[in-house]
Backbone as CSV, one residue per row, in Angstrom:
resi,resn,N_x,N_y,N_z,CA_x,CA_y,CA_z,C_x,C_y,C_z
1,MET,-49.340,17.391,65.609,-48.379,18.459,65.732,-46.971,17.936,65.471
2,ARG,-46.689,16.698,65.842,-45.358,16.118,65.631,-44.983,16.165,64.156
3,GLN,-45.939,15.908,63.235,-45.639,15.956,61.813,-45.221,17.350,61.394
4,GLU,-45.877,18.354,61.913,-45.527,19.731,61.580,-44.124,20.071,62.058
5,ILE,-43.764,19.646,63.240,-42.455,19.949,63.801,-41.365,19.258,63.004
6,SER,-41.612,18.043,62.569,-40.582,17.242,61.922,-40.395,17.529,60.443
7,ARG,-41.175,18.405,59.871,-41.042,18.705,58.449,-39.677,19.303,58.159
8,PRO,-39.176,19.119,56.935,-37.887,19.691,56.554,-37.884,21.207,56.671
9,ALA,-36.690,21.779,56.737,-36.549,23.224,56.892,-37.198,23.982,55.749
10,ALA,-37.425,23.340,54.615,-38.016,24.001,53.457,-39.534,24.135,53.577
11,SER,-40.107,23.806,54.732,-41.553,23.898,54.901,-42.006,25.334,54.717
12,SER,-43.247,25.504,54.360,-43.770,26.834,54.057,-43.840,27.698,55.306
13,ALA,-43.768,28.994,55.072,-43.868,29.952,56.168,-45.230,29.848,56.839
14,LYS,-46.256,29.481,56.063,-47.607,29.349,56.611,-47.669,28.236,57.656
15,SER,-47.076,27.078,57.351,-47.112,25.986,58.321,-46.248,26.298,59.536
16,GLU,-45.148,27.023,59.336,-44.298,27.447,60.459,-45.087,28.363,61.396
17,LYS,-45.838,29.280,60.826,-46.654,30.190,61.639,-47.747,29.434,62.386
18,ALA,-48.366,28.460,61.716,-49.419,27.669,62.356,-48.861,26.857,63.523
19,LEU,-47.692,26.267,63.324,-47.053,25.503,64.393,-46.733,26.396,65.582
20,LEU,-46.109,27.531,65.315,-45.754,28.442,66.411,-46.999,28.967,67.121
21,ALA,-48.069,29.205,66.377,-49.313,29.667,66.999,-49.878,28.611,67.942
22,ALA,-49.880,27.349,67.506,-50.401,26.263,68.347,-49.548,26.089,69.600
23,LEU,-48.237,26.118,69.449,-47.360,25.962,70.610,-47.417,27.181,71.525
24,ARG,-47.605,28.350,70.953,-47.740,29.556,71.769,-48.972,29.460,72.667
25,ARG,-50.091,28.991,72.092,-51.309,28.826,72.906,-51.048,27.866,74.063
26,TRP,-50.421,26.729,73.761,-50.108,25.766,74.823,-49.220,26.413,75.888
27,PHE,-48.165,27.083,75.450,-47.185,27.656,76.374,-47.834,28.661,77.322
28,TRP,-48.654,29.536,76.788,-49.253,30.581,77.619,-50.421,30.084,78.454
29,MET,-51.013,28.929,78.140,-52.126,28.390,78.918,-51.650,27.555,80.107
30,ARG,-50.408,27.086,80.070,-49.915,26.252,81.163,-49.648,27.108,82.400
31,LYS,-49.646,26.469,83.541,-49.387,27.178,84.789,-47.946,27.675,84.817
32,PRO,-47.718,28.850,85.399,-46.343,29.355,85.489,-45.447,28.364,86.226
33,ASP,-44.265,28.194,85.725,-43.252,27.309,86.295,-43.652,25.832,86.304
34,ALA,-44.663,25.460,85.531,-45.003,24.041,85.398,-43.930,23.395,84.528
35,GLY,-43.387,22.309,84.968,-42.352,21.632,84.192,-42.906,21.063,82.900
36,PHE,-42.037,20.848,81.948,-42.450,20.270,80.680,-41.240,19.675,79.976
37,VAL,-41.527,18.765,79.060,-40.521,18.192,78.178,-41.099,18.287,76.770
38,LEU,-40.363,18.869,75.863,-40.789,18.969,74.472,-39.937,18.038,73.629
39,THR,-40.577,17.336,72.725,-39.868,16.443,71.819,-39.945,17.024,70.412
40,ASP,-38.809,17.149,69.755,-38.722,17.658,68.382,-39.083,19.133,68.250
41,PHE,-39.101,19.856,69.309,-39.300,21.305,69.262,-38.372,21.929,70.276
42,PRO,-37.682,22.969,69.885,-37.664,23.595,68.573,-36.866,22.774,67.570
43,ALA,-37.301,22.830,66.319,-36.632,22.074,65.262,-35.802,22.970,64.353
44,THR,-35.991,24.284,64.487,-35.227,25.227,63.668,-34.663,26.322,64.575
45,LEU,-33.706,27.036,64.055,-33.132,28.142,64.823,-34.186,29.207,65.097
46,LEU,-35.036,29.503,64.125,-36.101,30.487,64.326,-37.013,30.058,65.475
47,GLN,-37.407,28.794,65.501,-38.261,28.295,66.580,-37.564,28.425,67.926
48,ALA,-36.276,28.147,67.974,-35.518,28.257,69.223,-35.498,29.694,69.718
49,MET,-35.311,30.616,68.815,-35.248,32.029,69.196,-36.614,32.535,69.666
50,VAL,-37.666,32.128,68.992,-39.023,32.502,69.404,-39.328,31.905,70.773
51,PHE,-38.986,30.633,70.965,-39.227,29.976,72.253,-38.464,30.676,73.376
52,ASP,-37.249,31.096,73.111,-36.480,31.848,74.110,-37.174,33.152,74.488
53,GLU,-37.788,33.817,73.518,-38.541,35.045,73.809,-39.726,34.754,74.724
54,TRP,-40.422,33.644,74.466,-41.548,33.269,75.322,-41.073,33.003,76.740
55,LEU,-39.976,32.263,76.863,-39.432,31.964,78.189,-39.041,33.239,78.911
56,ASP,-38.375,34.149,78.220,-37.977,35.429,78.828,-39.192,36.218,79.300
57,ALA,-40.249,36.222,78.505,-41.457,36.976,78.850,-42.099,36.459,80.134
58,ARG,-41.930,35.175,80.420,-42.487,34.601,81.652,-41.434,34.442,82.738
59,ASN,-40.250,34.987,82.495,-39.150,34.894,83.450,-38.855,33.435,83.807
60,GLU,-38.818,32.600,82.773,-38.517,31.183,82.914,-37.260,30.870,82.109
61,ALA,-36.685,29.710,82.342,-35.486,29.294,81.612,-35.481,27.781,81.454
62,LEU,-34.779,27.323,80.451,-34.598,25.889,80.255,-33.494,25.393,81.172
63,ASP,-33.637,24.153,81.635,-32.588,23.529,82.433,-31.566,22.848,81.537
64,ALA,-32.044,22.242,80.459,-31.156,21.536,79.534,-31.885,21.308,78.219
65,VAL,-31.100,21.100,77.175,-31.628,20.740,75.863,-30.900,19.474,75.437
66,PHE,-31.660,18.434,75.171,-31.089,17.168,74.718,-31.248,17.098,73.208
67,VAL,-30.175,16.791,72.520,-30.232,16.689,71.061,-29.812,15.297,70.629
68,GLY,-30.300,14.907,69.471,-29.956,13.607,68.908,-29.323,13.756,67.542
69,ARG,-29.273,12.681,66.822,-28.606,12.656,65.512,-29.210,13.610,64.496
70,ASN,-30.501,13.813,64.517,-31.169,14.609,63.492,-31.232,16.095,63.805
71,THR,-30.641,16.511,64.889,-30.662,17.923,65.259,-29.699,18.698,64.372
72,SER,-30.166,19.836,63.881,-29.330,20.630,62.974,-28.105,21.180,63.710
73,THR,-27.054,21.376,62.953,-25.804,21.900,63.507,-26.012,23.273,64.116
74,GLU,-26.836,24.107,63.457,-27.037,25.458,63.997,-27.770,25.438,65.336
75,LEU,-28.692,24.487,65.516,-29.359,24.355,66.815,-28.390,23.857,67.879
76,ILE,-27.564,22.894,67.498,-26.568,22.383,68.438,-25.655,23.506,68.905
77,GLU,-25.172,24.312,67.974,-24.291,25.435,68.321,-25.023,26.482,69.157
78,TYR,-26.263,26.748,68.809,-27.066,27.734,69.538,-27.180,27.342,71.014
79,TYR,-27.553,26.095,71.260,-27.714,25.665,72.647,-26.382,25.413,73.347
80,ARG,-25.378,25.028,72.613,-24.032,24.907,73.193,-23.559,26.287,73.674
81,ASN,-23.776,27.313,72.858,-23.382,28.677,73.227,-24.154,29.202,74.435
82,HIS,-25.343,28.664,74.664,-26.148,29.059,75.820,-25.886,28.173,77.042
83,GLY,-24.984,27.204,76.900,-24.638,26.332,78.014,-25.718,25.336,78.399
84,LEU,-26.589,24.997,77.469,-27.726,24.113,77.765,-27.637,22.757,77.088
85,LEU,-26.643,22.536,76.278,-26.579,21.362,75.424,-26.237,20.076,76.169
86,SER,-27.050,19.042,75.921,-26.785,17.680,76.374,-27.007,16.781,75.175
87,GLU,-25.934,16.185,74.670,-26.037,15.366,73.470,-26.367,13.920,73.820
88,VAL,-27.307,13.329,73.087,-27.717,11.942,73.275,-27.633,11.280,71.912
89,PHE,-26.738,10.287,71.789,-26.582,9.603,70.498,-26.706,8.122,70.663
């Protein structure tokens, strides 16, 4: 799954859908309010927005988002605007 997440933004819509489907299954199968740490996900703004919808549906929220050098500017701004950004360089 890590390879799918790390693919460039130009990846096909089919692989994006497959990745989101796999992560959706994981997300909905876990116990409510079970803690988790995700690495390299979300990798795109679309993934971040979809993940936020999943969190809202379960009445859950992120505590923080840690970003590194390879994080896209739009993701950094998205999480900065939500007050969740923690930069690690």
